[in-house]
C-alpha positions in Angstrom: 98.2 190.3 128.8 95.7 191.3 131.3 96.8 194.8 130.8 95.7 194.8 127.1 92.5 193.2 127.4 91.1 195.9 129.6 93.0 198.6 127.8 90.9 197.3 124.5 87.6 197.3 126.8 88.3 200.7 127.4 89.0 201.6 124.2 85.7 200.1 122.8 83.9 202.2 125.2 85.3 205.6 124.4 84.6 205.3 120.7 82.1 207.8 119.0 80.3 204.7 118.5 81.1 202.8 121.7 80.5 198.7 121.9 79.1 198.1 124.9 79.1 194.1 124.2 82.4 193.3 126.7 80.9 195.1 129.3 77.9 192.8 129.0 79.9 189.7 128.4 81.8 190.7 131.9 78.9 191.7 133.9 77.5 187.9 133.0 80.9 186.9 134.3 80.2 188.4 137.2 77.2 187.2 138.0 77.8 183.7 137.5 81.0 183.5 139.3 78.9 185.1 142.3 75.8 182.8 141.7 78.6 179.5 141.7 80.0 180.8 144.8 77.2 182.0 146.6 74.5 179.5 148.5 71.5 178.3 145.6 68.9 180.2 147.8 70.8 183.6 146.7 70.6 183.1 142.7 67.0 184.4 142.2 67.9 187.9 144.2 71.7 187.8 142.1 70.1 187.2 138.9 67.1 189.8 139.6 69.7 192.6 141.0 72.0 191.7 138.0 69.5 191.6 134.8 72.0 191.5 131.8 68.7 192.8 129.7 68.3 195.8 131.2 71.8 196.0 131.6 72.1 196.0 127.7 69.1 198.4 127.3 70.3 201.1 129.6 74.2 201.0 128.1 72.3 201.1 124.4 70.0 203.7 125.2 72.5 206.9 124.4 71.6 208.4 128.1 73.4 206.3 130.7 71.7 205.5 134.3 74.5 206.6 136.4 72.4 205.1 139.4 71.4 201.9 138.1 75.0 201.0 137.0 76.1 202.3 140.4 73.7 199.9 142.0 75.3 196.9 140.3 78.5 197.8 141.5 77.4 197.8 144.6 75.6 194.8 144.8 78.1 193.0 143.3 80.7 194.1 145.9 78.3 193.8 148.8 77.8 190.0 147.9 81.6 189.4 147.8 81.8 190.7 151.2 79.1 188.2 152.2 80.7 185.7 151.0 84.4 186.6 152.4 85.8 185.4 155.3 85.0 187.9 158.7 88.7 188.1 159.2 88.8 190.0 156.3 85.8 192.1 156.6 86.6 195.3 157.6 89.6 195.5 154.5 87.3 194.2 152.0 84.9 197.1 153.5 87.5 200.1 153.0 88.3 198.6 149.6 84.7 199.0 148.5 84.0 202.3 150.0 87.2 203.7 148.4 86.2 202.5 144.9 82.7 203.4 145.0 83.9 207.1 146.4 86.4 206.7 143.3 83.9 206.1 140.8 81.3 208.6 141.8 84.0 211.4 141.7 84.5 210.3 138.1 80.9 210.2 137.0 80.1 213.2 138.3 82.4 215.3 137.0 82.3 213.6 133.6 82.4 214.7 130.2 79.4 213.2 128.2 81.6 213.1 125.4 83.9 210.7 126.5 81.7 208.3 128.7 83.5 208.3 131.7 80.4 206.9 133.6 81.2 203.8 131.5 84.9 204.0 132.1 84.3 204.0 135.5 82.2 200.8 135.2 85.0 199.4 133.4 87.4 200.1 136.0 84.9 198.8 138.6 84.2 195.7 136.6 88.2 195.0 137.1 88.1 195.2 140.4 84.9 193.5 140.8 86.7 190.4 138.9 90.2 190.4 140.6 88.0 190.2 144.2 86.2 187.3 143.0 89.6 185.2 141.9 90.9 186.4 145.6 87.9 185.0 146.9 87.7 181.7 144.9 91.4 181.4 146.0 90.3 181.7 149.9 87.5 179.6 149.3 89.7 176.9 147.9 92.1 177.0 150.5 89.4 176.4 153.1 88.0 173.5 151.1 91.4 171.9 151.2 91.8 172.5 154.9 88.6 171.2 155.6 89.3 168.2 153.6 92.7 167.5 154.9 92.2 165.3 157.6 90.0 162.9 155.5 92.5 162.7 152.8 95.5 161.9 154.9 93.3 159.4 156.5 92.7 155.8 155.4 89.5 156.6 153.9 91.6 159.0 151.5 91.7 156.2 148.7 87.7 155.4 148.8 87.2 159.1 148.9 89.5 159.7 145.7 87.5 156.3 143.9 83.9 157.9 145.2 85.0 161.3 143.5 86.2 160.2 140.5 83.0 157.6 139.7 80.6 160.6 140.4 82.3 162.3 138.1 83.1 159.9 135.4 80.6 157.0 135.9 81.3 153.5 137.2 84.7 152.3 136.3 82.9 149.4 134.2 81.3 152.5 131.9 85.2 154.3 131.9 85.8 153.3 128.0 82.6 155.3 126.9 83.5 158.1 129.6 87.0 158.7 129.1 87.6 158.1 125.4 90.7 159.8 125.2 92.5 158.2 127.8 91.1 154.7 126.2 92.9 155.6 123.1 96.1 156.7 125.2 96.3 153.4 126.6 95.8 151.6 123.7 98.6 153.1 121.4 100.6 152.3 124.2 99.5 148.8 125.3 101.8 147.3 122.6 104.5 148.5 124.0 104.4 147.7 127.9 105.7 144.2 128.0 109.3 146.2 126.0 109.2 149.0 128.3 109.0 146.9 131.6 111.9 144.5 130.1 114.1 147.9 129.4 113.2 149.3 132.8 114.5 146.1 134.6 117.5 145.7 132.7 118.0 149.4 133.0 117.7 148.8 137.1 119.6 145.6 137.3 122.6 147.3 135.5 122.8 150.1 137.3 122.9 147.6 140.3 125.5 145.5 139.1 127.7 148.6 138.1 126.9 150.8 141.3 130.1 149.7 143.4 131.9 150.8 140.0 130.1 153.9 139.9 129.3 153.3 136.4 126.4 154.6 134.8 124.5 152.1 132.3 125.8 153.0 128.5 123.6 155.2 126.7 122.6 155.0 123.2 123.9 157.7 120.4 122.1 159.4 117.7 124.7 158.8 115.2 124.2 154.7 116.3 127.0 154.6 119.1 126.7 154.2 122.5 129.1 155.7 125.6 129.6 154.6 129.1 130.0 157.3 131.7 131.3 157.2 135.0 129.3 159.2 137.9 131.2 162.3 137.2 129.9 162.5 133.4 133.2 161.8 131.6 133.2 159.4 128.8 135.2 156.2 128.7 134.4 155.0 125.6 132.7 155.0 122.5 131.6 152.3 119.7 130.2 153.6 116.7 127.6 151.3 114.6 129.1 151.7 111.3 126.6 149.6 109.5 124.2 152.8 110.3 126.2 154.9 107.5 127.1 154.4 104.1 130.2 155.7 102.6 130.7 159.4 103.3 126.9 159.9 104.3 126.8 161.9 107.6 125.0 160.3 110.8 121.7 161.9 111.4 
């Protein structure tokens, strides 16, 4: 599915009348993802460097500014590099350098009729978005490692309670903040006692018959029931004839 998506993006820019809408949307996603991961103090610089209005004008002008497109990609890659773990810095640098070199060759040897520069931009965007997903996983793992001592300790329940309250508000307001959950609980409330009785009976039957290696009888859709040994072989079957009339077949 991912390959099909990028193929469709590539086709949209290779047309006689290229459609750059997806390119702009993808660049917006890159900008927003970097803003989300970066410190707040970086936000203004990120928005200024990845200016979607200017990008839209450049792409739709009919005369592509290779240097401008290259600067946007390079800025995105450098930002991701700064956000990555120091241990991965050299590997990331090598990947970025190889990508920019490849894209530069594509643009300098381009045939104006096939928008090779925009094709290079698509490849660059694909790489950047892949790196963003990798970085997000690294950040999530790091956060989990930092929180692990807290979650495993006695303060874990308090942490979860506070996190829940921060997201959904006070428990007293839960009916308003979680309407879907309220509807689900309301729909099952009338059956809670019956479900509990069935659970207790099943547990008791299992305990009583454990010495004989029997399992509780199981109701069948035909209306009968079957008792099984632990091996799974049927021992008896008692149909409920009241559920069938004449020659009517059971469900």
